[in-house]
DOVOFI-255623 format. One record per residue: x, y, z of N, C-alpha, C in turn. Coordinates in steps of 0.2 Angstrom, whole numbers, plus 5000, padded with zeros to 4 digits. Example, Ala and Ser with C-alpha at 12.3 -4.5 7.8 and 13.67 -1.06 7.14 Angstrom:
<sites>
506649725039506249785039506649845039/506449895035506849955036506450005039/
</sites>
This chain:
<sites>
616154194896616554134895616954144888/617554134889618054144883618254074881/618154054875618353984873618453974865/617954004861617953984854618154044850/618554034845618854084840618754064833/618454104829618354094822618854144819/619254114814619854154811619654164804/619454214801619454234794619154174790/618554154792618154094788617854124782/618054094776617754114770617354054767/616754074765616354024762616154044755/616454014750616354034743615653994741/615154034742614454004740614453994733/614654044729614554044722614953984719/615553974721615853914718615553844720/615253844726614853784728614253774724/613953834722613253834719612753824723/612853844730612353824735611953894737/612153954736611854014738611454044733/610954084736610554124731610854184728/611354214731611754274728612454254727/612654274721613354264719613854304723/613954294729614454334733614654294739/615254314741615554274747615454314753/615354284759615254314765615854304769/616154364772616654364776616454364783/616554304786616254304793616854324798/616654374802617054404807616654404813/616954414818616654424825616854494827/616554544825616754614826617354634823/617754664826618454684824618954644828/618754584830619154544834619754514830/620354524832620854494828620954414829/621254384824621354314824621754294830/621554234833621954204839621754244845/621354294845621154324851620654294855/620654284861620154254865619554304864/618954264863618354304862617754274867/617454324870616854304874616254284869/616054224870615554194866614954234867/614754254872614154294873614154354869/614754384868614854444864614654434857/614954374855614854354848614154334846/613754304851613054284850612654344849/612854394853612454454853612554504848/613054484844613254534838612654524833/612454584831611854584826612154574819/611854524815612054504809612054574804/612554574801612654634796613054694799/613054694805613454744808614154724809/614554774806615354764806615454694802/614954674798615054624793615154554797/614754544802614854484806614154444806/614254384807613654334808613654304815/613054294817613054264824613254184823/613454164829613754094829613154044827/612554054829611954014827611854014820/611854074817611754084809612354044806/612954054808613554024805613453944805/613253914811613153844811612653824807/612053864807611553844802611753844795/612153894793612353894786612853834784/613253824789613753764788613353704787/612853694792612453624791612153624785/611853674782611453674776611953654770/612553694770613053684765613253604766/613353584772613653514772613153464770/612453474771611953434768611953434761/611953494758611953504751612553464747/613153474750613753434748613653364748/613453344754613253264755612853244750/612253274749611753254744612053254737/612453304735612853304729613253244728/613653234733614153174732613753104732/613153104736612753044736612453034729/612253094726611953084719612553064714/613153094715613653064710613852994711/613852974718613952904720613452854717/612852874717612352834714612352834707/612552884704612652884696613152834694/613752844698614252794696614152724698/613752714703613552644705613052614700/612652664697612152634692612552624685/613052664684613552644678613852574679/614052564685614452494686613852444686/613252454688612752404688612552394680/612552444676612452434669612952404666/613552414668614152384665614152304666/613952294673613952214675613352184671/612752224670612252194666612452174659/612852224656613052214649613552154649/613952154654614452094654614152034655/613552024659613251964659612951944652/612651994649612351984642612951954637/613551984638614051964633614251894635/614251884642614451814644613951764642/613251784642612751734640612851724633/612951774629613051764621613651724620/614251734624614851694623614651614625/614351604630614151534632613751504627/613251544624612851514619613251494612/613651544611614151524605614551464606/614851464613615251404615614851344614/614251344616613751284616613651264609/613551314604613551294597614151264594/614751284596615351254594615351184597/615151174603615151104606614751064602/614051084601613651044597613851024590/614251074587614551064580615051014581/615451014586615950964587615650894588/615150894592614750824593614550804586/614150844582613950824576614550804571/615050834572615650814568615950754570/615950734576616150674578615650614576/615050624576614550574574614650564566/614750614562614850604555615550564554/616050584558616650554558616550474559/616150464564616050394566615750354560/615150384558614850354552615250344546/615750394545616150394539616650334540/616950324546617350274548617050204547/616450194549616050134549615950114542/615750164537615650154530616350134527/616850164529617550154527617750084528/617550064535617749994537617349944532/616749954531616349914527616649904520/616849964517617149964510617749924511/618149924516618749894517618649814517/618149794521617949724522617749694515/617349734511617049714505617649714500/618149754500618749754496619149684498/619149674504619549614506619149544503/618549554504618149494501618249484494/618249544490618349534483619049514482/619549534486620249514485620249434486/619849414491619849334493619649294487/619049324485618749284479619149284473/619549344472620049344466620549294467/620849294473621349244475621149174474/620449164476620249094475620149074468/619849124464619749114457620449104454/620949134456621649124453621949054455/621749034462621948974464621648914460/620948924459620648874454620848874447/621048934445621348934438622048894438/622448904443623048864444622948794444/622448774448622248704448622048674441/621748714438621448694431622048684426/622648724428623148714423623548654425/623548624431623948574433623648504433/622948504433622548444433622148434427/621848374427621448364421620648374423/620348414419619648434420619148384418/618748374422618148334420617648374416/617148344413616748384409616348434413/616248414420615848454425616248524427/616848524425617248584427617448584435/617348534438617548524445618248504445/618748534448619448514448619548454453/619848404450620048344455620848354456/621048354462621748364463621948314468/622548274467622748224471623448234474/623648294474624348304477624348344484/623748344487623748374494624148324498/624648354502625048304507624548294513/624748244517624448234523624448294528/625048324529625048384533624548444531/624448454524624048494521623348484523/623148414522622448394523622248404531/622748394535622648404542622548474544/622948514540622948594542622248624539/622048604533621548634529620848604531/620748544535620148514536619748564540/619048554540618548604543618548584550/618748524552618748504559618448424560/618348394554618148324555618648284558/619248294557619748254560619848264568/619548314571619548324578618948314581/618848264585618248254589618048314593/618448354596618348404600618048464596/618148474590617848524586617248504583/617148444580616548424577616348354581/615848364585615648304589615348244585/615348184588615048134584614348144582/613948174587613248184585613048244580/613648274577613548314572613648284565/613748224565613848184559613348124559/612848124554612348084553612348044547/612047984546612047954540611347914539/611247894533610647854531610547784534/611147754535611147684538611847664540/611947604543612547584545612547504545/613047474544613147404544613047374552/613447404556613447394563613647454567/613647454574613747514577614447534576/614947494575615647514574615747534566/615147534562615247564556614847624555/614647664560614247714560614547774557/614147824555614347884551614847924555/614847924562615347964566616047944565/616147874562616747854560616947874553/616547904550616747924543617147984542/617548004547618048054547618748034543/619048084540619648074537620148054542/620548004541621047984545620747954552/620147924552619847904558620247844560/620247834567620647774570620147734574/619547754575619047714579618647674575/618247624578617847584574618147544569/617847544563618147514557618547564553/618647624556618947684553618647714547/617947694546617647724540616847714542/616447754538615747744538615547684533/615147634535614947584530614147574531/613847574525613147574525612847504526/612247494527611847434527612047394520/611947324520612047294514611447304509/611647294502611047304497610747244496/610347234490610047174488610447114487/611047134484611547084482612047084487/612147034491612647034497613046964497/613746974498614046914499614746924503/614946874506615546884510616046834509/616646844507617246794506617746814510/618346774510618946784514619246844513/619246864506619646924504619146984503/618546984503618147044502617447034504/617047084506616347084507616047134501/615547114498615247154493614547154493/614247204490613547204489613447254483/612747244480612647294475611947314475/611747364471611047384471610847434477/611347454481611147494486611147574484/610547604485610447674483610147714489/610147784487609847834492610247834499/610847824499611247824505611547894505/611647924511611947984512612347994519/612748044519613148054526613148134526/612948164532612948234533613348264539/613648314538613948344544613648414545/613448434551613248494553613748534557/613948594553614548634556614248684561/613648684563613348724568613248804566/613648824561613548894558613848894551/613548944547613848944540614548954540/614848914536615648914535615748914528/616348944526616548944519616948884518/616748844513617048784511617348784504/617948774502618148774495618248704492/618148654496618248584492618048534497/618148464495617948404499618548354497/618748314502619248264501618848194504/618948144500618648084502619248024501/619047974505619547914505619147854506/619447794505619047734505619147704512/618847644513618947604520619647574520/620047594525620747564526620647494527/621247454525621247384526621247374534/621047314536620947294543621547244545/621947264550622447224552622147164557/622247104554621947054559622547014562/623147014559623646984563624347014559/624947004562625547024559625647004552/625346944551625546914544624946914539/624346944542623746944537623347004538/623147034532622747094532622047074528/621547094531620847084527620747144523/620747134516620647184511619947194509/619547234512618847244510618747274503/619247314501619247344495618547384493/618447424498617847464498617947534497/617647574493617747644492617147674487/617047734488616547764483616847794477/616647774471616947794465616647864463/616047884463615747944462615247964467/615048024467614548054472614348124470/613748134473613548204472613548244479/613348304479613348344485612848394486/612648404492612048454493612348494499/612048554500612148604505611548644507/611548664513611048704516611248754521/611048824520611248874524610948874531/611148914536610848914543610148934543/610048994539609349024539608949004533/609048944530608648924525608448854526/607848834523607548764523607648734517/607948764512608048744505608748704505/608648644502609248594501609448604494/610148634493610348644487610848594484/610748574478611248524475611848564471/612448534472612948564467612748544460/612848594456612648594449613248604444/613248574439613748584434613548644429/614048664425613848724421613248714416/612948654415612348644411611748644415/611848644422611248644427611048584429/611448524427611348464430611648454436/611448394440611748384446612548364445/612948394449613648384448613848314451/614248284447614548214448615248224450/615448214456616148214458616548154457/617148164456617548104455617848084462/617748014464617847994470618547954470/618547894474619247864475619247804470/619947784470620047724465620447674469/620547684476620847634480620647644487/620847604492620647614499620947664503/621547694501621947734506622147804503/622047814496622347874494621747934494/621847984498621348034498621348074491/620748084489620548124483620248194485/620548244482620248314483619848334477/619248364479618848404474618848474476/619048514472619048584473618448614469/617948654473617348684470617548734465/617148754460617248804455617248874459/616848884464616948944469616748914476/616948954481616748934488616048934489/615848884494615148874496615148894503/614648934505614648954512613948924515/613948874519613348844522613548814528/612948784532613048754538613048674537/612648654533612548574532612848554525/613248504525613548474519613348404519/613148374513612948304512613248274506/613548214507613748174502613348114500/613148114494612748054492613048014487/613347954489613647904485613247884479/613547884473613247854467613447794465/614147784463614447724461614947704467/615047644468615547624473615847554471/616447534475616747474474616647424479/616247374478616047324483615547344488/615647404491615247424496615247504497/614747534500614747604501615147614508/615747624508616147644513616647694512/616747744516617147804515617247844521/617847884520618047934525617948004521/617848064525617848124521618048184526/618148234523618248304526618148354521/617948414524617848474520618448524521/618648554516619248594516619048674516/619448704520619348784521619948814518/620448784515621048814512621348764507/
</sites>
Protein backbone atom coordinates (compact mmCIF):
# COMPACT_ATOMS: atom_id res chain seq x y z
CA UNK A 1 0.00 0.00 0.00
CA UNK A 2 1.43 3.36 -1.04
CA UNK A 3 -0.05 6.33 0.75
CA UNK A 4 2.06 8.07 3.41
CA UNK A 5 5.17 10.25 2.86
CA UNK A 6 7.50 11.76 5.52
CA UNK A 7 9.72 14.47 4.15
CA UNK A 8 12.83 15.47 6.07
CA UNK A 9 11.21 15.68 9.54
CA UNK A 10 13.55 17.31 12.10
CA UNK A 11 12.82 17.14 15.80
CA UNK A 12 15.05 19.43 17.87
CA UNK A 13 14.89 17.58 21.12
CA UNK A 14 17.65 19.66 22.71
CA UNK A 15 15.82 22.92 22.09
CA UNK A 16 12.59 21.53 23.53
CA UNK A 17 14.48 20.05 26.52
CA UNK A 18 12.53 16.84 26.24
CA UNK A 19 15.17 14.25 25.19
CA UNK A 20 17.76 12.39 27.20
CA UNK A 21 20.61 13.13 24.68
CA UNK A 22 21.45 16.54 23.30
CA UNK A 23 21.19 15.64 19.61
CA UNK A 24 18.74 15.81 16.80
CA UNK A 25 17.28 12.86 15.00
CA UNK A 26 16.96 13.04 11.28
CA UNK A 27 14.03 10.86 10.39
CA UNK A 28 14.16 9.36 6.99
CA UNK A 29 12.59 6.37 5.46
CA UNK A 30 15.63 4.68 3.81
CA UNK A 31 17.03 6.65 0.94
CA UNK A 32 13.56 7.54 -0.24
CA UNK A 33 13.45 10.99 -1.75
CA UNK A 34 10.85 13.56 -0.67
CA UNK A 35 7.50 13.45 -2.40
CA UNK A 36 8.16 9.93 -3.58
CA UNK A 37 5.45 7.39 -3.01
CA UNK A 38 6.46 4.93 -0.33
CA UNK A 39 5.16 1.55 0.57
CA UNK A 40 4.07 1.74 4.18
CA UNK A 41 5.01 -1.87 4.84
CA UNK A 42 8.53 -1.11 3.68
CA UNK A 43 8.79 1.79 6.18
CA UNK A 44 7.42 -0.25 9.06
CA UNK A 45 9.88 -3.07 8.41
CA UNK A 46 12.81 -0.70 8.38
CA UNK A 47 15.08 -1.42 11.29
CA UNK A 48 15.68 1.62 13.54
CA UNK A 49 19.16 2.90 13.17
CA UNK A 50 19.73 1.45 9.75
CA UNK A 51 20.22 4.11 7.13
CA UNK A 52 19.33 6.62 9.92
CA UNK A 53 15.60 5.81 9.85
CA UNK A 54 12.94 5.20 12.50
CA UNK A 55 9.88 3.07 12.15
CA UNK A 56 6.50 4.79 11.82
CA UNK A 57 5.40 3.38 15.15
CA UNK A 58 8.43 4.72 16.98
CA UNK A 59 8.02 8.11 15.30
CA UNK A 60 4.37 8.37 16.31
CA UNK A 61 5.26 7.29 19.85
CA UNK A 62 7.96 9.97 20.04
CA UNK A 63 5.67 12.66 18.71
CA UNK A 64 2.92 11.69 21.14
CA UNK A 65 5.40 11.91 24.04
CA UNK A 66 6.69 15.27 22.83
CA UNK A 67 3.14 16.56 22.38
CA UNK A 68 2.16 15.56 25.92
CA UNK A 69 5.30 17.17 27.36
CA UNK A 70 4.62 20.40 25.44
CA UNK A 71 0.96 20.34 26.56
CA UNK A 72 1.98 19.82 30.18
CA UNK A 73 4.50 22.65 29.91
CA UNK A 74 1.89 25.03 28.50
CA UNK A 75 -0.65 23.90 31.11
CA UNK A 76 1.92 24.65 33.83
CA UNK A 77 2.60 28.10 32.38
CA UNK A 78 -1.14 28.71 32.03
CA UNK A 79 -1.77 27.73 35.67
CA UNK A 80 1.08 29.96 36.85
CA UNK A 81 -0.35 32.94 34.97
CA UNK A 82 -3.84 32.05 36.20
CA UNK A 83 -2.52 32.05 39.79
CA UNK A 84 -0.89 35.45 39.24
CA UNK A 85 -4.24 36.81 38.03
CA UNK A 86 -5.99 35.29 41.06
CA UNK A 87 -3.37 36.82 43.38
CA UNK A 88 -3.80 40.16 41.63
CA UNK A 89 -7.59 39.97 42.10
CA UNK A 90 -7.13 39.13 45.78
CA UNK A 91 -4.82 42.13 46.22
CA UNK A 92 -7.35 44.25 44.34
CA UNK A 93 -10.14 43.12 46.68
CA UNK A 94 -7.95 43.97 49.69
CA UNK A 95 -7.31 47.44 48.32
CA UNK A 96 -11.02 47.82 47.56
CA UNK A 97 -11.84 46.82 51.15
CA UNK A 98 -9.30 49.30 52.52
CA UNK A 99 -10.69 51.99 50.21
CA UNK A 100 -14.27 51.34 51.38
CA UNK A 101 -13.15 51.40 55.03
CA UNK A 102 -11.45 54.75 54.52
CA UNK A 103 -14.47 55.99 52.60
CA UNK A 104 -16.70 54.98 55.54
CA UNK A 105 -14.39 56.81 57.93
CA UNK A 106 -14.74 59.93 55.82
CA UNK A 107 -18.55 59.52 55.80
CA UNK A 108 -18.58 59.09 59.58
CA UNK A 109 -16.36 62.15 59.93
CA UNK A 110 -18.76 64.16 57.76
CA UNK A 111 -21.71 62.99 59.87
CA UNK A 112 -19.94 64.02 63.08
CA UNK A 113 -19.07 67.33 61.44
CA UNK A 114 -22.72 67.93 60.55
CA UNK A 115 -23.76 67.15 64.14
CA UNK A 116 -21.26 69.63 65.52
CA UNK A 117 -22.40 72.18 62.93
CA UNK A 118 -26.02 71.67 64.04
CA UNK A 119 -25.08 72.09 67.71
CA UNK A 120 -23.05 75.17 66.85
CA UNK A 121 -25.95 76.73 64.94
CA UNK A 122 -28.35 75.95 67.82
CA UNK A 123 -26.04 77.61 70.33
CA UNK A 124 -25.53 80.50 67.92
CA UNK A 125 -29.33 80.89 67.69
CA UNK A 126 -29.61 80.89 71.49
CA UNK A 127 -26.98 83.62 71.69
CA UNK A 128 -28.85 85.63 69.03
CA UNK A 129 -32.13 85.29 70.97
CA UNK A 130 -30.39 86.33 74.18
CA UNK A 131 -28.86 89.33 72.42
CA UNK A 132 -32.30 90.30 71.11
CA UNK A 133 -33.75 90.02 74.59
CA UNK A 134 -30.96 92.18 75.96
CA UNK A 135 -31.63 94.66 73.17
CA UNK A 136 -35.37 94.67 73.99
CA UNK A 137 -34.66 95.29 77.66
CA UNK A 138 -32.27 98.08 76.72
CA UNK A 139 -34.89 99.68 74.48
CA UNK A 140 -37.51 99.34 77.20
CA UNK A 141 -35.14 100.90 79.72
CA UNK A 142 -34.48 103.75 77.30
CA UNK A 143 -38.23 104.12 76.77
CA UNK A 144 -38.79 104.29 80.50
CA UNK A 145 -36.02 106.87 80.77
CA UNK A 146 -37.72 108.95 78.06
CA UNK A 147 -41.00 108.75 79.97
CA UNK A 148 -39.25 109.90 83.12
CA UNK A 149 -37.96 112.94 81.25
CA UNK A 150 -41.39 114.07 80.05
CA UNK A 151 -43.59 113.11 83.01
CA UNK A 152 -43.74 113.80 86.71
CA UNK A 153 -42.31 111.02 88.84
CA UNK A 154 -44.10 109.89 91.91
CA UNK A 155 -42.05 108.91 94.93
CA UNK A 156 -42.52 105.24 93.98
CA UNK A 157 -40.71 105.72 90.63
CA UNK A 158 -43.63 104.39 88.56
CA UNK A 159 -44.17 106.66 85.59
CA UNK A 160 -47.63 108.02 85.10
CA UNK A 161 -48.30 109.02 81.51
CA UNK A 162 -51.49 110.54 80.18
CA UNK A 163 -50.66 111.19 76.53
CA UNK A 164 -51.48 107.78 75.00
CA UNK A 165 -53.95 108.37 72.18
CA UNK A 166 -57.04 106.19 71.79
CA UNK A 167 -55.55 104.44 68.70
CA UNK A 168 -52.38 103.74 70.69
CA UNK A 169 -54.36 102.26 73.56
CA UNK A 170 -56.34 100.06 71.15
CA UNK A 171 -53.13 98.91 69.45
CA UNK A 172 -51.09 98.23 72.60
CA UNK A 173 -53.79 96.57 74.71
CA UNK A 174 -53.21 92.92 75.67
CA UNK A 175 -56.69 91.96 74.44
CA UNK A 176 -59.10 93.18 77.13
CA UNK A 177 -60.84 95.30 74.51
CA UNK A 178 -61.62 92.27 72.34
CA UNK A 179 -64.05 89.66 73.71
CA UNK A 180 -62.75 87.16 71.16
CA UNK A 181 -59.21 87.37 72.57
CA UNK A 182 -60.03 87.51 76.27
CA UNK A 183 -63.30 85.80 77.15
CA UNK A 184 -65.68 87.06 79.84
CA UNK A 185 -64.86 84.09 82.08
CA UNK A 186 -61.18 85.12 82.10
CA UNK A 187 -62.07 88.27 84.05
CA UNK A 188 -63.16 87.77 87.65
CA UNK A 189 -63.80 90.10 90.59
CA UNK A 190 -64.44 90.16 94.32
CA UNK A 191 -68.03 91.42 94.00
CA UNK A 192 -70.49 93.35 91.82
CA UNK A 193 -73.47 95.61 92.41
CA UNK A 194 -75.73 93.82 89.89
CA UNK A 195 -75.27 91.45 86.93
CA UNK A 196 -74.74 94.34 84.53
CA UNK A 197 -72.01 95.66 86.86
CA UNK A 198 -69.92 92.47 86.68
CA UNK A 199 -66.12 92.29 86.27
CA UNK A 200 -66.48 91.14 82.64
CA UNK A 201 -67.60 94.71 81.88
CA UNK A 202 -64.45 96.21 83.40
CA UNK A 203 -62.73 96.33 79.97
CA UNK A 204 -61.27 99.55 78.59
CA UNK A 205 -63.73 101.16 76.14
CA UNK A 206 -66.48 98.67 77.16
CA UNK A 207 -69.91 99.22 75.58
CA UNK A 208 -71.96 96.51 77.32
CA UNK A 209 -73.69 96.59 80.73
CA UNK A 210 -72.92 99.79 82.60
CA UNK A 211 -69.62 99.97 80.61
CA UNK A 212 -67.54 99.34 83.78
CA UNK A 213 -67.01 97.05 86.75
CA UNK A 214 -68.77 98.28 89.92
CA UNK A 215 -68.51 96.53 93.27
CA UNK A 216 -71.07 95.94 95.97
CA UNK A 217 -71.86 98.92 98.22
CA UNK A 218 -69.85 99.63 101.35
CA UNK A 219 -71.05 100.35 104.89
CA UNK A 220 -71.98 103.93 104.01
CA UNK A 221 -74.29 104.09 100.99
CA UNK A 222 -76.58 106.71 99.52
CA UNK A 223 -78.17 107.48 96.16
CA UNK A 224 -79.23 110.90 94.88
CA UNK A 225 -80.36 112.21 91.50
CA UNK A 226 -76.85 113.19 90.49
CA UNK A 227 -74.68 110.53 92.12
CA UNK A 228 -74.52 107.25 93.97
CA UNK A 229 -71.89 106.98 96.62
CA UNK A 230 -70.54 104.68 99.29
CA UNK A 231 -67.58 104.58 101.63
CA UNK A 232 -65.65 102.12 103.78
CA UNK A 233 -65.46 99.47 101.05
CA UNK A 234 -62.25 97.38 101.32
CA UNK A 235 -60.56 94.25 99.98
CA UNK A 236 -62.02 94.48 96.50
CA UNK A 237 -60.15 93.22 93.44
CA UNK A 238 -60.47 92.44 89.75
CA UNK A 239 -58.25 89.83 87.99
CA UNK A 240 -57.58 88.84 84.38
CA UNK A 241 -56.23 85.43 83.37
CA UNK A 242 -54.17 85.72 80.17
CA UNK A 243 -53.96 81.88 79.90
CA UNK A 244 -50.18 82.01 79.47
CA UNK A 245 -47.22 84.04 80.68
CA UNK A 246 -47.23 87.35 78.81
CA UNK A 247 -44.83 90.29 78.97
CA UNK A 248 -46.66 93.40 80.20
CA UNK A 249 -45.08 96.86 80.32
CA UNK A 250 -47.88 98.86 81.97
CA UNK A 251 -51.54 99.28 82.88
CA UNK A 252 -54.23 101.75 81.81
CA UNK A 253 -57.32 102.57 83.89
CA UNK A 254 -60.43 104.69 83.41
CA UNK A 255 -63.55 105.54 85.45
CA UNK A 256 -67.20 104.67 84.91
CA UNK A 257 -68.50 106.53 81.85
CA UNK A 258 -71.57 108.77 82.23
CA UNK A 259 -74.90 107.06 81.52
CA UNK A 260 -77.12 108.55 78.82
CA UNK A 261 -80.72 108.53 80.06
CA UNK A 262 -82.27 110.86 77.51
CA UNK A 263 -81.10 113.29 74.78
CA UNK A 264 -81.26 116.14 77.29
CA UNK A 265 -80.14 114.43 80.51
CA UNK A 266 -77.09 112.47 81.62
CA UNK A 267 -76.72 110.75 84.97
CA UNK A 268 -73.21 111.51 86.25
CA UNK A 269 -72.21 108.80 88.70
CA UNK A 270 -68.79 110.41 89.13
CA UNK A 271 -67.19 107.10 90.04
CA UNK A 272 -63.54 106.20 89.54
CA UNK A 273 -60.55 104.67 91.35
CA UNK A 274 -57.98 107.19 92.59
CA UNK A 275 -55.20 104.84 93.71
CA UNK A 276 -54.61 101.10 93.54
CA UNK A 277 -52.02 98.37 94.04
CA UNK A 278 -51.27 95.42 91.75
CA UNK A 279 -50.30 91.77 92.02
CA UNK A 280 -49.21 89.13 89.51
CA UNK A 281 -48.60 85.38 89.33
CA UNK A 282 -46.76 83.31 86.73
CA UNK A 283 -48.14 80.19 85.05
CA UNK A 284 -45.97 77.67 86.94
CA UNK A 285 -46.02 79.36 90.33
CA UNK A 286 -48.48 79.38 93.21
CA UNK A 287 -46.94 82.53 94.66
CA UNK A 288 -48.82 85.82 94.33
CA UNK A 289 -46.34 88.68 93.94
CA UNK A 290 -47.04 92.32 94.80
CA UNK A 291 -45.60 95.20 92.80
CA UNK A 292 -43.09 96.83 95.16
CA UNK A 293 -41.55 100.29 95.18
CA UNK A 294 -37.76 100.86 95.51
CA UNK A 295 -38.06 100.77 99.32
CA UNK A 296 -39.68 97.31 99.29
CA UNK A 297 -43.15 98.57 100.18
CA UNK A 298 -46.31 97.78 98.19
CA UNK A 299 -46.42 100.03 95.12
CA UNK A 300 -49.26 102.57 95.10
CA UNK A 301 -50.27 103.43 91.52
CA UNK A 302 -51.80 106.72 90.56
CA UNK A 303 -55.33 106.21 89.22
CA UNK A 304 -57.95 108.47 87.68
CA UNK A 305 -59.21 111.95 88.38
CA UNK A 306 -62.38 111.87 86.26
CA UNK A 307 -64.80 109.44 84.62
CA UNK A 308 -63.49 109.31 81.06
CA UNK A 309 -59.76 110.09 80.79
CA UNK A 310 -57.55 106.96 80.58
CA UNK A 311 -54.46 107.07 82.79
CA UNK A 312 -51.39 105.01 81.86
CA UNK A 313 -48.88 103.66 84.40
CA UNK A 314 -45.67 102.30 82.88
CA UNK A 315 -43.80 99.79 85.05
CA UNK A 316 -40.12 100.36 85.88
CA UNK A 317 -39.40 97.10 84.03
CA UNK A 318 -41.66 94.65 82.15
CA UNK A 319 -43.44 91.92 84.11
CA UNK A 320 -44.02 88.50 82.54
CA UNK A 321 -46.92 86.63 84.17
CA UNK A 322 -50.27 84.96 83.48
CA UNK A 323 -52.52 86.53 86.14
CA UNK A 324 -52.69 90.26 86.91
CA UNK A 325 -54.81 91.71 89.73
CA UNK A 326 -55.80 95.30 90.55
CA UNK A 327 -56.72 96.13 94.15
CA UNK A 328 -58.46 99.56 94.50
CA UNK A 329 -57.26 101.59 97.53
CA UNK A 330 -58.90 105.00 97.27
CA UNK A 331 -61.88 105.88 95.07
CA UNK A 332 -64.33 108.65 94.24
CA UNK A 333 -67.87 107.84 95.44
CA UNK A 334 -67.73 104.16 94.39
CA UNK A 335 -65.29 101.51 93.20
CA UNK A 336 -66.01 101.52 89.49
CA UNK A 337 -63.41 101.17 86.77
CA UNK A 338 -62.24 99.99 83.36
CA UNK A 339 -58.74 98.71 82.67
CA UNK A 340 -56.37 97.07 80.21
CA UNK A 341 -52.77 95.81 80.28
CA UNK A 342 -50.24 97.20 77.81
CA UNK A 343 -47.75 95.24 75.71
CA UNK A 344 -46.21 98.26 73.93
